[in-house]
C-alpha positions in Angstrom: 44.6 17.2 36.1 41.7 19.4 35.5 43.0 19.9 31.8 43.2 16.2 31.4 39.7 15.6 32.7 38.3 18.1 30.7 40.3 16.7 27.6 38.7 13.2 28.6 35.1 14.5 28.9 35.2 16.4 25.6 36.7 13.1 24.0 34.0 11.1 25.3 31.2 13.6 24.5 32.4 13.6 20.9 32.9 9.8 20.7 29.0 9.5 21.9 27.6 12.2 19.5 29.3 10.5 16.6 28.2 7.0 17.6 24.6 8.2 17.9 24.5 10.1 14.7 24.2 8.2 11.2 27.3 7.8 9.5 25.7 9.2 6.5 22.3 10.7 5.6 20.1 8.1 3.6 19.9 9.0 0.0 16.4 10.3 -0.9 14.3 7.8 -3.0 11.7 8.8 -5.7 9.4 6.1 -6.8 7.7 6.6 -10.1 4.7 4.4 -9.9 2.6 3.7 -13.0 -0.7 2.1 -11.8 -3.1 -0.6 -13.6 -6.2 1.3 -12.6 -7.1 4.9 -12.8 -7.1 6.6 -9.3 -10.7 7.9 -9.9 -11.8 4.3 -9.2 -12.6 4.6 -5.6 -11.7 1.5 -3.5 -9.5 0.2 -6.4 -7.5 2.9 -8.1 -7.7 5.4 -5.2 -5.5 3.1 -3.0 -2.1 3.8 -4.5 -2.8 7.4 -4.4 -3.5 7.1 -0.5 -0.3 5.2 -0.2 1.5 7.9 -1.9 0.1 10.6 0.2 0.8 8.8 3.6 4.2 7.3 2.9 5.3 10.8 1.5 4.2 12.3 5.0 5.6 9.4 7.2 9.0 9.4 5.6 9.7 12.9 6.2 10.9 13.5 2.6 13.1 10.1 2.7 10.9 8.3 0.3 8.6 10.0 -2.1 6.1 8.2 -4.4 4.7 9.9 -7.5 1.7 8.1 -9.2 1.3 7.8 -12.8 -2.1 7.2 -14.3 -2.6 4.1 -16.7 -0.7 4.8 -19.9 0.9 8.1 -18.7 4.4 6.6 -18.2 4.1 3.1 -19.6 1.2 0.8 -20.7 -0.2 -1.3 -17.7 0.8 -4.5 -19.4 4.3 -3.3 -19.6 4.7 -2.7 -15.7 6.3 -5.8 -14.6 8.8 -5.8 -17.4 9.7 -2.2 -17.1 10.2 -2.5 -13.4 12.4 -5.4 -13.7 14.7 -3.8 -16.3 14.6 -0.6 -14.3 13.0 1.7 -17.0 10.8 2.7 -14.1 11.7 1.7 -10.5 8.1 0.9 -9.2 4.7 -0.2 -10.4 1.1 -0.9 -9.1 -0.3 -4.1 -10.3 -1.8 -7.6 -9.4 -0.4 -10.8 -10.6 -3.7 -12.0 -12.1 -3.1 -9.6 -14.9 0.3 -10.9 -15.4 -0.3 -14.7 -16.1 1.4 -14.1 -19.5 4.6 -13.6 -17.8 4.1 -15.6 -14.5 1.7 -18.4 -15.7 -1.6 -19.2 -14.2 -0.1 -20.0 -10.9 0.5 -16.1 -10.5 -3.1 -15.5 -10.3 -3.5 -17.5 -7.1 -2.1 -14.5 -5.5 -4.6 -12.2 -6.8 -7.7 -14.1 -6.2 -8.9 -17.7 -6.0 -12.4 -18.9 -7.2 -14.2 -20.5 -4.1 -11.2 -19.3 -2.3 -10.3 -17.4 0.8 -12.0 -14.4 1.9 -10.1 -11.4 2.8 -9.1 -12.2 6.3 -8.3 -15.7 5.6 -6.3 -14.6 2.7 -4.4 -12.3 4.6 -3.5 -14.9 7.3 -1.9 -17.1 4.4 0.0 -14.4 2.8 1.3 -13.0 6.2 1.7 -15.8 8.4 1.4 -18.8 6.0 3.6 -19.3 3.1 2.0 -17.1 0.7 4.2 -14.0 0.5 7.2 -16.2 0.3 5.6 -18.2 -2.5 4.4 -15.0 -4.2 7.9 -13.5 -4.4 9.5 -16.7 -5.4 7.1 -16.9 -8.5 8.7 -13.5 -9.7 12.1 -14.9 -9.0 11.7 -18.2 -10.7 10.3 -16.4 -13.8 13.5 -14.4 -13.9 11.8 -10.8 -12.9 14.0 -8.4 -11.1 11.3 -7.1 -8.8 10.6 -7.0 -5.0 7.0 -7.5 -4.5 5.1 -5.9 -1.5 1.4 -6.9 -1.0 -0.2 -3.7 -0.9 -4.2 -3.8 -0.9 -7.1 -6.0 -0.8 -10.9 -5.8 -1.6 -13.7 -7.9 -0.4 -16.0 -9.8 -2.9 -16.8 -8.6 -6.2 -20.0 -9.0 -8.3 -20.2 -12.2 -10.2 -21.1 -10.3 -13.4 -23.5 -8.2 -15.4 -25.9 -9.7 -18.1 -28.3 -8.6 -20.5 -30.6 -11.7 -19.6 -31.2 -14.0 -16.8 -28.7 -17.0 -16.3 -30.9 -19.7 -14.9 -29.0 -22.7 -16.1 -25.4 -23.6 -17.3 -26.7 -23.7 -20.8 -27.7 -20.0 -20.6 -23.8 -19.2 -20.7 -23.1 -20.9 -23.8 -21.8 -18.9 -26.5 -21.6 -15.6 -24.4 -18.7 -13.2 -25.0 -17.6 -11.7 -21.5 -14.8 -9.6 -20.2 -13.6 -11.9 -17.2 -10.6 -11.7 -15.0 -8.3 -14.4 -13.7 -8.7 -18.0 -12.8 -12.6 -17.5 -13.1 -12.1 -16.9 -16.8 -10.9 -20.6 -17.2 -14.1 -22.0 -15.5 -16.3 -19.7 -17.6 -14.6 -20.9 -20.8 -15.4 -24.7 -19.9 -19.1 -23.5 -19.8 -18.9 -22.1 -23.4 -18.3 -18.6 -22.6 -15.6 -16.6 -24.9 -13.7 -14.5 -22.3 -11.5 -11.4 -22.8 -9.3 -9.3 -20.2 -10.6 -5.8 -21.3 -9.1 -2.8 -19.4 -11.6 -0.6 -17.5 -11.9 2.0 -20.0 -12.7 -0.3 -23.0 -15.4 -2.4 -21.3 -18.3 0.0 -21.7 -17.5 1.0 -25.5 -17.1 -3.0 -26.2 -20.8 -3.4 -24.7 -22.2 -0.6 -26.6 -20.8 -2.0 -30.0 -21.9 -5.4 -29.1 -18.4 -6.5 -29.0 -19.2 -8.4 -25.8 -22.2 -9.6 -24.2 -21.7 -9.3 -20.6 -18.9 -8.5 -18.1 -17.5 -8.6 -14.6 -15.4 -5.9 -13.2 -15.2 -5.2 -9.6 -17.4 -4.3 -6.7 -20.7 -2.3 -7.0 -19.4 1.1 -6.1 -16.6 0.7 -8.7 -19.0 -0.9 -11.3 -21.0 2.2 -11.0 -18.3 4.5 -12.1 -18.1 2.4 -15.5 -21.9 2.8 -16.2 -22.8 -1.0 -16.7 -26.1 -0.5 -15.1 -27.0 1.8 -18.2 -26.8 -1.4 -20.6 -27.0 -4.5 -18.5 -29.9 -5.2 -16.0 -28.9 -8.3 -14.4 -26.2 -8.3 -11.9 -25.3 -11.7 -10.3 -23.9 -12.6 -6.8 -21.8 -13.8 -5.0 -18.4 -13.2 -6.5 -17.5 -16.9 -6.3 -14.4 -16.1 -8.9 -13.1 -13.3 -6.5 -14.0 -13.7 -2.6 -11.0 -11.2 -2.2 -8.7 -9.7 -4.4 -5.2 -8.5 -3.6 -2.9 -5.9 -5.1 0.8 -5.2 -5.0 3.5 -2.6 -5.1 6.4 -3.9 -7.3 9.9 -2.2 -6.7 13.0 -3.0 -8.8 15.3 -5.2 -6.7 18.1 -3.0 -7.2 16.4 0.2 -6.3 15.0 -2.0 -3.0 18.5 -3.1 -2.0 20.1 0.4 -2.1 17.2 1.7 0.4 18.0 1.8 4.2 16.0 -0.2 6.6 14.2 2.9 7.6 12.9 3.4 3.9 12.1 -0.3 3.3 10.0 -0.1 6.4 8.0 2.8 5.8 7.1 1.1 2.5 6.2 -2.2 4.1 4.2 -0.5 6.9 2.4 1.9 4.2 1.3 -1.2 2.3 0.0 -3.0 5.4 -2.0 0.3 6.3 -3.0 0.4 2.8 -4.4 -3.1 3.1 -6.5 -2.1 6.0 -7.6 1.0 4.3 -8.6 -0.6 0.9 -10.5 -3.3 2.8 -12.5 -0.9 5.1 -13.3 1.4 2.4 -14.4 -1.1 0.0 -16.7 -2.8 2.7 -18.3 0.7 3.6 -19.6 2.0 0.3 -21.2 -1.0 -1.5 -24.8 -1.2 -0.2 -25.7 2.4 -1.2 -24.8 1.4 -4.9 -26.8 -1.7 -4.6 -29.8 0.2 -3.7 -29.2 2.6 -6.4 -28.8 0.0 -9.1 -32.3 -1.6 -8.1 -33.8 1.9 -8.2 -32.5 2.3 -11.8 -34.1 -1.0 -12.9 -31.3 -3.4 -12.1 -32.4 -6.8 -11.2 -30.0 -7.9 -8.2 -29.9 -11.8 -8.3 -27.9 -14.5 -6.4 -26.5 -17.6 -8.1 -28.8 -20.6 -7.6 -27.4 -23.7 -6.0 -27.3 -25.3 -9.5 -25.2 -22.6 -10.9 -22.9 -22.4 -7.9 -22.2 -26.3 -7.8 -21.6 -26.1 -11.7 -19.1 -23.4 -11.2 -17.3 -25.3 -8.3 -17.1 -28.3 -10.5 -15.6 -26.6 -13.3 -13.2 -25.1 -10.9 -12.1 -28.5 -9.6 -11.3 -29.4 -13.2 -9.3 -26.2 -13.8 -7.2 -27.0 -10.6 -6.5 -30.4 -11.7 -5.5 -29.5 -15.5 -3.4 -26.4 -14.2 -1.7 -28.6 -11.6 -0.9 -31.2 -14.3 0.7 -28.7 -16.8 2.7 -26.7 -14.0 4.0 -28.3 -10.8 4.6 -24.9 -9.3 0.8 -24.3 -9.7 0.0 -27.3 -8.0 2.5 -26.9 -5.0 1.1 -23.2 -4.3 -2.4 -24.1 -4.7 -1.8 -27.2 -2.5 0.0 -25.0 0.2 -2.9 -22.8 0.2 -5.4 -25.6 0.7 -3.6 -27.1 3.4 -3.6 -23.8 5.3 -7.3 -23.5 4.5 -7.9 -27.0 5.9 -6.4 -25.8 9.3 -8.3 -22.5 9.2 -11.6 -24.0 8.6 -11.3 -25.7 12.0 -11.0 -22.1 13.5 -13.4 -20.7 11.4 -16.2 -23.4 12.2 -15.6 -22.7 15.9 -14.8 -19.0 16.3 -17.2 -17.4 14.3 -21.1 -17.4 14.3 -22.9 -19.1 11.4 -24.7 -17.1 8.9 -28.3 -16.7 9.0 -30.0 -19.9 7.8 -27.1 -22.1 8.5 -26.0 -24.3 11.3 -22.5 -24.8 12.3 -21.7 -28.1 14.0 -18.3 -28.8 15.6 -16.8 -32.2 14.3 
């Protein structure tokens, strides 16, 4: 009897041990991640580096991210196609730089002129239909990638100019580096736009190849030296009230990961969202003060100019929606979410100084 009981106890313990242990250790994953922006650009390119450091620690070695500076592994413009084909298994980008592959609708997931600020944008992406539509855009375009929203920054400056822009006519004929859907607005005002990468902007200004530029937030623009050439810096960033970025992973690679590995990346990217937003909000004002000390005139667009930009944006929305039903469907979805959010925003938050909020 004792021998039988001992045998049963041993068998039970062994069964419980085997049941509680993983059947097979997860295969380690190395994500080689070429990035669009240099990691020296604090608050912009620094986020994927931050992500790599924290995911590498948190995963206990199960997932490792290795960052490759722009052009070191593949050119930034080739990131999406390279990830889709499995030439690299991951990349860091934003859909607004890939409209040639995704269409203008892709840029909605980067930044929307006169669109949501960071909290509202995050609400739509995570708890509205934003993320589903984002992934669907890649799927419909035939790209074999899994997209994870992975950083966000607050408003950018609206642009750097060599002369005051007091009326819409002052923009006519300018050659300007400009990003995303806002570029379509500027083109309606007679601006010739180009989407130069960060390292090419200052040389283009020096050589007179472009007359003006926008790029990012004051603390980031400082690193590119625009203040040395252009002395009029305009706000607010109507074209990019918030800008979102993504980690894209080859779908075959993603599907081979276990739930724990996928979870580490999803949670890492949500943490990167918080860090990118907090850092960006924290470091802007000292640079605005520094620019003023260097002779830069900081200006806020007049009502006339903002109303003009908004009117032209409405034209862009109508035109793009007529050309691409998916653009209209995605934008209408965002607008429906924003209409509901507006009621909460109106009631839940204090008005800005000088304004009065009245509940309807």
